C-alpha positions in Angstrom: 79.7 77.1 160.9 79.5 75.2 157.6 82.4 75.4 155.3 81.4 75.9 151.4 83.1 72.7 150.3 81.3 70.6 153.3 79.2 67.7 152.0 76.0 69.2 153.6 76.3 72.5 151.7 77.0 70.6 148.4 73.8 68.3 149.0 71.7 71.5 149.5 73.3 73.0 146.2 72.3 70.2 144.3 68.7 70.0 145.7 68.1 73.9 145.1 69.6 73.6 141.6 67.1 70.6 140.9 64.3 72.8 142.1 65.4 75.7 139.9 65.4 73.5 136.8 61.8 72.0 138.1 60.4 75.5 138.5 61.7 76.4 135.0 60.6 73.4 133.5 57.0 74.4 134.8 57.0 78.1 133.8 58.2 76.9 130.3 55.5 74.4 129.9 52.8 77.2 131.4 54.2 79.8 129.0 53.7 77.1 125.9 49.9 76.7 127.0 49.5 80.5 126.8 51.0 80.8 123.5 48.9 77.7 122.3 45.7 78.9 123.7 46.4 82.3 121.7 47.2 80.6 118.5 44.2 78.5 118.8 42.1 81.4 119.5 43.6 82.7 116.4 42.9 79.5 114.5 38.9 79.4 115.6 38.7 82.9 113.9 36.9 82.4 110.6 39.3 84.7 109.0 42.6 84.6 110.7 44.7 86.3 108.6 42.6 89.3 108.9 42.6 89.1 112.5 46.3 89.3 112.5 46.3 92.4 110.7 44.3 94.2 113.7 45.9 95.8 116.5 46.9 93.1 119.3 45.1 95.0 121.7 41.6 94.6 119.8 41.8 91.4 118.5 40.2 89.6 121.6 37.4 92.0 121.3 37.1 91.2 117.4 37.0 87.4 118.1 33.8 87.9 119.9 31.8 89.8 117.0 28.8 88.5 115.6 28.9 90.8 112.7 31.7 92.6 110.5 31.5 95.0 107.7 34.7 96.2 106.1 34.5 99.4 104.3 37.2 100.7 102.0 37.7 103.7 99.4 38.3 102.2 95.8 42.1 101.5 94.8 44.1 103.8 92.9 42.9 104.7 89.4 44.6 104.7 86.0 44.4 108.7 85.8 43.6 110.5 89.2 42.1 113.2 87.3 39.3 111.1 85.8 36.3 111.0 87.9 34.0 109.3 85.5 31.6 106.1 86.5 34.1 104.4 83.7 37.3 105.0 85.0 39.1 101.8 85.6 41.9 101.0 88.1 45.4 101.5 87.0 48.2 99.0 87.4 48.9 100.3 91.0 45.6 99.8 91.7 45.0 96.3 90.4 48.2 95.4 92.6 46.5 96.9 95.6 43.3 94.9 94.6 46.0 91.8 94.4 46.9 92.7 97.8 43.1 93.2 99.3 42.4 89.8 98.0 45.1 88.1 100.2 44.2 89.9 103.1 40.7 89.0 103.0 41.2 85.5 102.2 38.6 82.6 101.5 35.6 82.1 101.4 33.6 84.9 99.7 31.9 87.3 101.9 28.3 86.7 102.6 27.2 89.9 101.2 29.4 92.6 98.8 28.3 96.3 98.0 30.0 99.1 95.8 28.6 101.8 93.7 27.9 101.8 90.2 31.7 103.3 89.5 33.9 100.9 87.7 36.6 101.7 90.3 34.6 100.7 93.4 33.3 97.6 91.5 36.8 96.6 90.7 37.8 97.0 94.2 35.1 95.0 95.7 35.6 91.9 93.4 38.1 89.8 95.7 35.5 89.9 98.1 32.9 87.9 96.3 29.7 88.7 94.0 29.2 92.1 94.0 25.7 94.1 94.1 25.9 97.7 93.0 23.8 100.8 93.6 23.8 104.3 92.3 27.0 106.1 92.8 24.8 109.4 93.2 21.1 110.2 91.7 22.7 112.1 88.9 24.7 109.0 88.2 22.5 105.7 88.3 24.5 103.7 85.6 26.4 100.8 86.5 29.6 99.3 85.8 29.2 96.9 82.9 25.7 98.5 81.8 22.4 98.9 83.3 20.9 101.3 85.5 20.9 100.8 89.2 17.6 99.8 91.0 18.5 101.1 94.2 20.4 104.0 96.2 23.4 104.0 98.4 20.8 104.4 101.3 18.9 101.2 100.0 22.1 99.5 100.4 23.4 100.8 103.8 19.7 100.0 105.2 20.1 96.5 103.6 23.6 95.8 105.4 22.1 97.0 108.3 19.4 95.0 108.7 21.0 92.1 107.3 22.2 88.9 109.3 25.3 88.4 107.3 28.3 87.5 109.3 30.6 89.3 106.5 29.9 92.1 104.3 32.3 93.9 102.4 31.6 97.9 101.0 33.7 99.6 98.1 32.9 103.3 98.1 34.6 106.5 97.5 36.3 109.3 99.5 33.2 111.4 100.1 31.2 108.3 100.9 33.0 105.9 102.7 32.4 107.7 105.8 28.7 107.8 105.4 28.6 104.1 105.6 30.3 104.1 109.1 28.6 107.1 110.6 24.9 105.5 109.5 26.3 102.0 111.2 28.2 102.8 114.0 27.5 106.5 114.9 28.6 109.6 113.8 30.9 109.6 117.0 32.6 106.4 115.8 34.5 108.8 113.1 36.3 110.3 115.8 40.0 110.0 116.0 40.0 107.9 112.5 40.9 109.0 109.0 37.1 110.1 108.6 37.1 112.7 111.4 36.4 115.3 108.9 33.3 113.4 107.6 35.3 112.3 104.2 38.8 110.8 103.5 41.1 113.1 101.8 42.4 112.6 98.3 45.6 110.8 99.5 43.9 108.3 101.6 44.2 105.0 99.9 44.6 101.1 101.2 42.5 101.9 104.4 40.2 99.2 105.7 37.8 100.6 108.1 36.6 97.2 110.2 33.3 97.3 111.8 32.4 94.8 114.3 29.2 94.1 116.6 29.4 93.1 120.1 26.2 92.9 122.1 24.4 94.8 119.5 27.0 97.9 119.5 29.2 98.9 116.8 32.7 99.4 117.1 35.7 100.5 114.5 39.1 99.3 114.2 41.1 100.9 111.4 44.0 99.1 109.2 45.4 102.2 107.9 47.3 101.8 104.6 46.9 97.8 104.7 46.5 97.3 101.0 48.4 100.4 99.7 51.1 100.1 97.0 53.4 102.6 96.7 53.0 103.9 92.9 
């Protein structure tokens, strides 16, 4: 029986310690490769800041998508009771637009849609050049002047048939969900803020991220991501 302080035991302990050190070094390097690969995957996505805002469990799938359509309700109005087409955004709404601008990043989106209401138009501006459609059949006026040449249904059909990689849509509490249902199907509303068919008056700052994989549209909701407390 060897004593703990015998030379043979000491040599064995040293070798064991060396092996543990070597294994720890290998494990550390392996973890480094894993984290580096993850970082590179995020960096390779064309809008990495936006990707990092998504749930960690869906980022890999989003990274595989060939098309993306982001749908939002307009930011907060200057007066909550105002529902006219020319109702502008208030200070809080403008702060929301600034936050949205940071989230979307550069470059501009390939296609940007809004209704003719100024609150939706102003919300869509961070995404790029906005093409407006009639807010309703009885409300064809456009923010800034003019009359809409197309309906919301025309705009939805164009977005669905487009090959644009990045599209952005700014709508209203009672029309945002229509876009999601038309593009991804009514079943896509289940479990989301649109489950009832429309958003509530309190739902602000949400981004509905529609992304397409192998021809199938999926929905990721970034709840309150660009809201700002009033």
